[in-house]
LOZA-986364 format. One record per atom (N, C-alpha, C, O): atom name; residue number from 1; x, y, z. Coordinates in steps of 0.001 Angstrom, whole numbers, plus 524288, in hexadecimal, padded with zeros to 5 digits. Layout:
// residues N
 atom   n     x     y     z
   CA NUM     X     Y     Z
...
END
This chain:
// residues 116
 atom   n     x     y     z
    N   1 5BFD4 5FB8F 4424D
   CA   1 5C2E6 600B6 440BE
    C   1 5BE01 603DA 43DE3
    O   1 5BACA 601CA 43AF7
    N   2 5BE24 6083D 43F18
   CA   2 5BA22 60D92 43F5B
    C   2 5BAC6 60F9F 439A6
    O   2 5BF24 61027 437B6
    N   3 5B64B 610BF 43706
   CA   3 5B6B5 61060 4320F
    C   3 5B8D8 6187A 43327
    O   3 5B88F 61B3D 43713
    N   4 5BB0B 619CB 42CDC
   CA   4 5BC6A 61F33 42E8A
    C   4 5B99F 6231C 42BA3
    O   4 5B92A 62267 426E7
    N   5 5B71C 62845 42E4A
   CA   5 5B347 62A6F 42DFF
    C   5 5B26E 62E6F 430CB
    O   5 5B20B 62E9B 43595
    N   6 5B209 6329F 42D0D
   CA   6 5B388 63999 42E97
    C   6 5AD73 63A6C 43013
    O   6 5A9D1 63914 42D3B
    N   7 5ACE5 63D16 43577
   CA   7 5A815 63FC4 436B8
    C   7 5A7F7 6455E 43303
    O   7 5AB13 648F9 43254
    N   8 5A27D 64402 430F5
   CA   8 5A204 648C3 42CE3
    C   8 59A73 64667 42DE0
    O   8 597FA 6424F 42D60
    N   9 59934 64D15 42FCB
   CA   9 59606 64CCB 431B7
    C   9 59178 652C0 42CB1
    O   9 59369 65722 42C51
    N  10 58E02 651FE 42ACB
   CA  10 58C3A 655E6 42849
    C  10 5856F 6563D 429C3
    O  10 58361 652A3 42C33
    N  11 582D6 65A32 42846
   CA  11 57F4D 65B5F 429ED
    C  11 57A15 657EA 424E7
    O  11 579AA 6589A 42029
    N  12 576CB 65432 428AE
   CA  12 57438 650D7 42394
    C  12 56F84 652EC 420C4
    O  12 56C99 64FC4 41E9D
    N  13 56E8B 657C6 42094
   CA  13 568FB 658C2 41F48
    C  13 56766 6576C 41A88
    O  13 56338 655DF 418BA
    N  14 56C64 6587E 4187A
   CA  14 56B68 6569E 41245
    C  14 56C8B 65246 40EEE
    O  14 56CF4 651AE 40A2D
    N  15 56D1D 64E03 414DC
   CA  15 56EC6 647EE 412EA
    C  15 56940 645A9 40FEC
    O  15 564C1 64737 410A1
    N  16 56AF3 641D9 40CAB
   CA  16 565BB 63EB6 4087C
    C  16 565CF 6392D 40B3E
    O  16 56964 63662 40CD3
    N  17 56032 638B3 40B2E
   CA  17 55E9F 6321C 40B98
    C  17 56012 6327C 411D8
    O  17 562CF 62EAB 412E1
    N  18 55F89 63490 414D0
   CA  18 55E03 635CF 41A11
    C  18 55AD4 63096 41B6B
    O  18 55703 62EC5 41920
    N  19 55D9F 62E9D 41FFF
   CA  19 55A14 62B0A 42263
    C  19 55B6F 628E8 4287C
    O  19 5600B 627B8 4292C
    N  20 557C7 6284A 42D18
   CA  20 5588E 6264D 43227
    C  20 55A33 62180 43168
    O  20 55741 61E2B 42F92
    N  21 55FCC 6205A 432E8
   CA  21 56042 619F8 433B7
    C  21 55FD8 61920 438C1
    O  21 55E15 614A9 4387E
    N  22 56022 61A07 43D59
   CA  22 55E6B 61AC3 44269
    C  22 55B06 61E11 4452C
    O  22 55A64 622A6 443DB
    N  23 558F7 61C35 448A0
   CA  23 554E1 620B4 44A13
    C  23 552DE 61E1C 4511A
    O  23 55145 61994 450E9
    N  24 552E5 6204D 4560C
   CA  24 54FEC 61ED8 459FB
    C  24 54D2E 62356 45BD8
    O  24 54F1C 627B0 45B29
    N  25 5481F 622AD 45E89
   CA  25 5466F 62677 46021
    C  25 54865 62671 4663D
    O  25 548DD 62240 4688D
    N  26 54999 62BB4 468EC
   CA  26 54CFF 62AFE 46D9D
    C  26 54B17 6318F 46FAA
    O  26 54CB6 635E6 46E60
    N  27 546AE 62FAC 473A0
   CA  27 544D5 63358 47715
    C  27 5429A 637DD 4757A
    O  27 5436D 63BFD 477CD
    N  28 53EB3 6376A 47029
   CA  28 53BD2 63A2F 46BC1
    C  28 53E69 63A64 467D8
    O  28 53BB8 63A71 463DC
    N  29 54271 63A89 46741
   CA  29 545FD 63B54 462BB
    C  29 545F6 637DF 460E6
    O  29 544C5 63384 4628E
    N  30 547E4 639C4 45B53
   CA  30 54B1C 6352D 456D6
    C  30 5504B 634F6 456F7
    O  30 55290 63923 4563A
    N  31 55306 630EA 457C4
   CA  31 5587F 632F9 45750
    C  31 5595F 62F05 4525C
    O  31 55783 62A98 4529E
    N  32 55C8F 630E0 44D53
   CA  32 55BE2 62DF0 448B7
    C  32 562F5 62E88 44826
    O  32 56635 631E1 4494C
    N  33 562FE 62A45 44630
   CA  33 56AD5 62AB0 4415A
    C  33 5676B 6298D 43B71
    O  33 56438 6265A 439CF
    N  34 56B26 62FC3 438D6
   CA  34 567D2 62F17 433E4
    C  34 56C50 630E6 42ECA
    O  34 56FF9 63403 42EA8
    N  35 56A60 62DE8 42B91
   CA  35 56E82 62F82 42980
    C  35 56C2A 63161 421DF
    O  35 567B9 632A3 42088
    N  36 57048 630F1 41EED
   CA  36 56F3E 634AE 418D0
    C  36 573E3 635B7 4163A
    O  36 57793 635DF 41950
    N  37 57521 63683 41184
   CA  37 57708 637DF 40E25
    C  37 578FD 63D28 40D20
    O  37 5758D 64045 40BD9
    N  38 57F6F 63F9F 40D78
   CA  38 57F82 644C0 40C8F
    C  38 583CA 643F5 4087D
    O  38 5876D 64127 409E9
    N  39 5840E 64675 40268
   CA  39 587F0 64413 3FF84
    C  39 5895A 63F01 3FDD5
    O  39 58D83 63D5B 3FC13
    N  40 583F2 63C3B 3FEF0
   CA  40 5853E 6357C 3FDD5
    C  40 58898 63377 4017C
    O  40 58B95 63015 3FFD3
    N  41 58904 63503 40788
   CA  41 58A97 632B7 40BB3
    C  41 5882E 6333B 40FA6
    O  41 58600 63757 410DE
    N  42 58829 62F32 41247
   CA  42 5845F 62CD1 41733
    C  42 5854C 63033 41C63
    O  42 58926 62F87 41F30
    N  43 582BA 632A2 41D0D
   CA  43 58423 635B1 423DA
    C  43 57DD1 63348 42840
    O  43 57984 63158 42753
    N  44 580DE 634F6 42D02
   CA  44 57D10 63218 42F9E
    C  44 57C9D 636F1 43528
    O  44 58049 63982 436E8
    N  45 57830 63706 43694
   CA  45 575D0 63B95 439B4
    C  45 5744C 63B59 43CFB
    O  45 571D8 63739 43CAB
    N  46 57353 63DC3 442EE
   CA  46 56E61 63B42 44730
    C  46 56ABF 64018 4458A
    O  46 56BFB 643D0 442C1
    N  47 565EB 63F13 447FF
   CA  47 56148 64321 44675
    C  47 55D5A 640E3 44B0C
    O  47 55A8D 63CFE 44AB9
    N  48 55DD9 64402 44EEE
   CA  48 55986 64413 453C8
    C  48 553ED 64711 45377
    O  48 5541D 64BBC 4549E
    N  49 54E5D 644BE 451E1
   CA  49 54A47 647AE 44EBA
    C  49 546CB 6487E 45586
    O  49 5478A 64609 45997
    N  50 543DF 64BE9 4549B
   CA  50 54075 64D27 45AE0
    C  50 544A3 64F44 45F41
    O  50 54328 64FB4 463CF
    N  51 548FE 65058 45E0A
   CA  51 54E43 65165 460E1
    C  51 54C06 65645 4647F
    O  51 547B2 6580F 46369
    N  52 54F00 65868 468CC
   CA  52 54DCE 65B7D 46CBD
    C  52 5521A 65F0B 46D14
    O  52 5568C 65E69 46B5D
    N  53 55030 662FA 46F92
   CA  53 555F5 66660 4707C
    C  53 5597F 663CD 47317
    O  53 558A1 660BC 476B1
    N  54 55E2E 66527 47115
   CA  54 56387 6626D 47457
    C  54 56401 65DD3 47335
    O  54 56810 65C12 47519
    N  55 560DB 659C8 47012
   CA  55 561CD 655D8 46EC7
    C  55 56710 654CB 46A92
    O  55 5682A 65775 466B9
    N  56 56978 650C3 46C4E
   CA  56 56F0E 6501C 469A1
    C  56 56E40 64B1C 464D8
    O  56 56BFB 646F0 46594
    N  57 57051 64C91 460D3
   CA  57 571CA 64821 45E7E
    C  57 576F1 648B7 45AC7
    O  57 57885 64D07 45957
    N  58 57A28 64268 458F1
   CA  58 57EE4 6426B 45764
    C  58 57FF5 63D06 453CC
    O  58 57CB9 639B1 4528C
    N  59 583CA 63D2F 452EF
   CA  59 5846F 63553 44F8B
    C  59 588D8 634B1 452D2
    O  59 58AE5 63860 45522
    N  60 58A3D 63073 4530F
   CA  60 58F0D 62CAC 454B3
    C  60 58FF1 62998 451AB
    O  60 58C70 6269F 45041
    N  61 59545 6293C 44F82
   CA  61 5972E 626D0 44C0A
    C  61 59C17 622D6 44C56
    O  61 59FFA 6243A 44ECE
    N  62 59BF6 61DED 449DA
   CA  62 59F2E 61A91 44B4E
    C  62 5A0CE 61768 44741
    O  62 59D98 6144B 4457E
    N  63 5A604 6179D 4450D
   CA  63 5AA0C 61658 440B1
    C  63 5AC55 61124 441DD
    O  63 5AFC0 60F15 43F2F
    N  64 5AA47 60F2E 445F4
   CA  64 5ACEF 609E9 446E1
    C  64 5A95B 60619 44A1E
    O  64 5AAB4 60392 44DFB
    N  65 5A44F 60634 447A8
   CA  65 5A06B 6011D 4491B
    C  65 59FCF 6029B 44DB9
    O  65 59E70 5FEA2 4500E
    N  66 5A00F 6077D 451E6
   CA  66 59D8C 60806 4559A
    C  66 5A0EA 6069E 45BC1
    O  66 59F47 605B7 46030
    N  67 5A5C8 606F0 459A3
   CA  67 5AA15 60563 45CBE
    C  67 5AAC7 60A65 45FFF
    O  67 5AC23 609B6 4648E
    N  68 5A9F2 6100A 45E1B
   CA  68 5AA60 614E3 46031
    C  68 5A7D6 6173B 45C5B
    O  68 5A81C 614E3 4582A
    N  69 5A4A2 61C67 45C62
   CA  69 5A350 61F8E 45BAD
    C  69 5A4BD 62543 45C03
    O  69 5A641 626C7 46051
    N  70 5A47D 628C5 4580B
   CA  70 5A3FD 62E9E 45690
    C  70 59F97 62F8E 458E8
    O  70 59BD2 62D3D 45705
    N  71 59EB4 63294 45CED
   CA  71 599B5 63685 4602A
    C  71 599DF 63AAE 45F8F
    O  71 59DF2 63D08 45E93
    N  72 5945D 63D3F 46016
   CA  72 591F9 64302 45F80
    C  72 59241 645BC 45AD8
    O  72 592A4 64A82 45A63
    N  73 591FE 64193 4566C
   CA  73 5932D 6432E 450D6
    C  73 58EE3 64643 4503B
    O  73 58ABB 643DB 4507E
    N  74 58E82 64C9C 44F38
   CA  74 58AB3 64F63 44C5C
    C  74 586A6 650A9 4511D
    O  74 58239 65248 45029
    N  75 58842 64FE9 455A4
   CA  75 586B2 651D0 459AB
    C  75 58439 6573A 458E3
    O  75 586E3 65AF6 45772
    N  76 57ECD 6579A 459EB
   CA  76 57A63 659BA 45BDD
    C  76 5765D 65AD9 45EE2
    O  76 57309 65792 46009
    N  77 5764D 66057 460B1
   CA  77 5728C 661F6 46534
    C  77 56B2F 663B4 46270
    O  77 56A88 6680C 4607B
    N  78 56805 66109 462A7
   CA  78 564B0 662E1 45F8D
    C  78 56101 6683B 461BB
    O  78 55FDC 667B3 4665F
    N  79 55F77 66BFC 45FEB
   CA  79 55D4A 66EE6 462FD
    C  79 55714 66F39 45F9A
    O  79 55788 66FD0 45ADA
    N  80 5522B 66EEC 46177
   CA  80 54EF6 670DA 45D1E
    C  80 54D9F 673B6 45914
    O  80 54F07 67826 457DE
    N  81 54A5A 67068 456C3
   CA  81 54B1C 67286 451CF
    C  81 550B6 67311 44FA3
    O  81 55083 676B1 44C7B
    N  82 55522 67156 44FD8
   CA  82 55A07 6705B 44DB1
    C  82 5594A 66B82 44A80
    O  82 55533 66932 44977
    N  83 55FA6 66A21 448BD
   CA  83 56013 66472 445F6
    C  83 55FAD 660DF 449BF
    O  83 56098 6625A 44E3B
    N  84 55E83 65C76 44902
   CA  84 55E08 658CB 44C96
    C  84 56242 652C8 448F5
    O  84 560FA 64E28 448AE
    N  85 5653B 6545E 447A6
   CA  85 56701 64E90 44450
    C  85 56DE3 65161 4455E
    O  85 56EA3 6561D 445B7
    N  86 57200 64D81 445B5
   CA  86 57782 64F04 444BF
    C  86 57903 650A8 43F48
    O  86 575D1 65099 43BB0
    N  87 57CB9 651C4 43ED7
   CA  87 57F36 65072 43A24
    C  87 5808C 64B4E 43820
    O  87 580D7 64776 43B00
    N  88 58184 64B25 4324B
   CA  88 58282 6458B 430BA
    C  88 58763 644B3 430B5
    O  88 58AD9 647D2 42F84
    N  89 587D5 64000 4322C
   CA  89 58D1C 63D32 432A6
    C  89 58DF2 6395A 42D48
    O  89 58A7A 636E1 42B0C
    N  90 59203 63987 42C46
   CA  90 59393 6369F 42735
    C  90 59471 62FE2 428D8
    O  90 597C0 62E91 42C13
    N  91 5929A 62DD8 42764
   CA  91 59435 628D9 42759
    C  91 5976F 624C9 42350
    O  91 597A7 62691 41EDA
    N  92 599BB 6202C 423EB
   CA  92 59ABB 61D09 4200F
    C  92 597D9 617C3 41FFC
    O  92 59462 616C2 4232A
    N  93 59917 6151B 41CFD
   CA  93 595F6 6103D 41B6D
    C  93 597ED 60AB0 41EDD
    O  93 59591 6068A 41F76
    N  94 59CCA 60C42 420B0
   CA  94 59EF0 606F5 4268B
    C  94 59C6D 60531 42A99
    O  94 59D08 60739 42EE9
    N  95 59A00 6021F 429FE
   CA  95 59596 60068 42F1D
    C  95 59930 600C2 433C1
    O  95 59790 5FF1F 437F9
    N  96 59E19 602CF 43361
   CA  96 5A0D2 604AD 438F1
    C  96 59F5C 60A20 43A95
    O  96 59EE8 60B6A 43F31
    N  97 59E9A 60D74 43654
   CA  97 59CDD 611A9 43909
    C  97 59655 6129E 43A30
    O  97 5936F 6123B 4365F
    N  98 594E9 61360 43D5B
   CA  98 58E7D 61556 44016
    C  98 58EC6 6187E 44232
    O  98 59305 619B9 44416
    N  99 589A6 61BE5 44313
   CA  99 586CB 61FA6 44495
    C  99 58302 61FAE 4489B
    O  99 580A6 61B81 44844
    N 100 5818D 621E5 44BA6
   CA 100 57F8C 622D4 45143
    C 100 57D57 62884 450A9
    O 100 5800A 62C75 4501A
    N 101 576C8 62840 450EB
   CA 101 574EF 62C54 453E1
    C 101 574AC 62CD2 4592C
    O 101 574CE 628B0 45BA1
    N 102 57462 63038 45B38
   CA 102 5751D 63302 46157
    C 102 57240 63662 460D5
    O 102 5716C 6392C 45D01
    N 103 56FCF 63654 4665C
   CA 103 56D22 63CB1 46812
    C 103 56E46 63C1E 46EBF
    O 103 56EDA 63843 47190
    N 104 56E4C 641BD 46FC6
   CA 104 56CFC 640FD 4764F
    C 104 56928 644CF 47631
    O 104 56952 648A4 4734A
    N 105 56554 643BC 479A2
   CA 105 55F12 64780 47A51
    C 105 560FB 64C35 47C53
    O 105 565A8 64D51 47C8F
    N 106 55D8D 64ED5 47DB3
   CA 106 55FFA 653F5 4803B
    C 106 55DD3 651F4 486EE
    O 106 55F31 654FA 48A68
    N 107 55ADA 64D74 4887D
   CA 107 55C8A 64B53 48D4E
    C 107 560A7 64951 48DB8
    O 107 56111 64716 491F5
    N 108 5646C 648FC 48AF8
   CA 108 56A0E 6455C 48E54
    C 108 568EE 63F24 48A1C
    O 108 56C58 63CC7 487AE
    N 109 56542 63E4C 48A4B
   CA 109 5637B 637BC 4873F
    C 109 566D7 638A1 480FF
    O 109 5664E 63BFE 47D9A
    N 110 56A28 63443 48165
   CA 110 56CE8 632FC 47CB5
    C 110 56BDA 62E6C 47AB9
    O 110 56C96 62A8F 47D7E
    N 111 56987 62DB6 4748A
   CA 111 566B6 628C8 471C5
    C 111 56A85 62944 46D2C
    O 111 56B88 62D91 46B47
    N 112 56D52 6234F 46ACD
   CA 112 56E97 622E8 46498
    C 112 56C48 61FE2 46301
    O 112 56969 61D90 46616
    N 113 56C47 61EC2 45F11
   CA 113 56BC0 61A3C 4597F
    C 113 57006 61536 459F9
    O 113 57424 61493 45C5F
    N 114 56D1A 61244 456B4
   CA 114 571F5 60D84 4581B
    C 114 574D5 6106D 4525F
    O 114 57255 6131E 44F44
    N 115 57BAA 60EE8 451D1
   CA 115 57DFE 60F1F 44D1D
    C 115 57DF1 60DDF 44770
    O 115 57EE7 60941 44681
    N 116 57D00 6110C 44326
   CA 116 57D2B 60E94 4404C
    C 116 580FE 61184 43BA5
    O 116 581EA 60F41 43781
END
């Protein structure tokens, strides 16, 4: 049975205790699943370092342990000198709520990190 949660996304710039919990180098860039706390609540977001123009990033979230996914949350196309991370998505302590960072590079190749 899915956990009841609301998709609430905010800018993670002022998050505290930020950390990368998953990362992978993909075609010269680094895709990261990041977490931190905003007003004492844990949030997750995706970041792509060494991004190139027209690379895209987003989060997918499941509330039922991976049976179904809400996709393209916070999807963002990156431009030179622009923001290279998504808005942050509020999480839940249930082990049925998982997040996944995704990227679609300018060349059309898609990559993702394992769900956490």
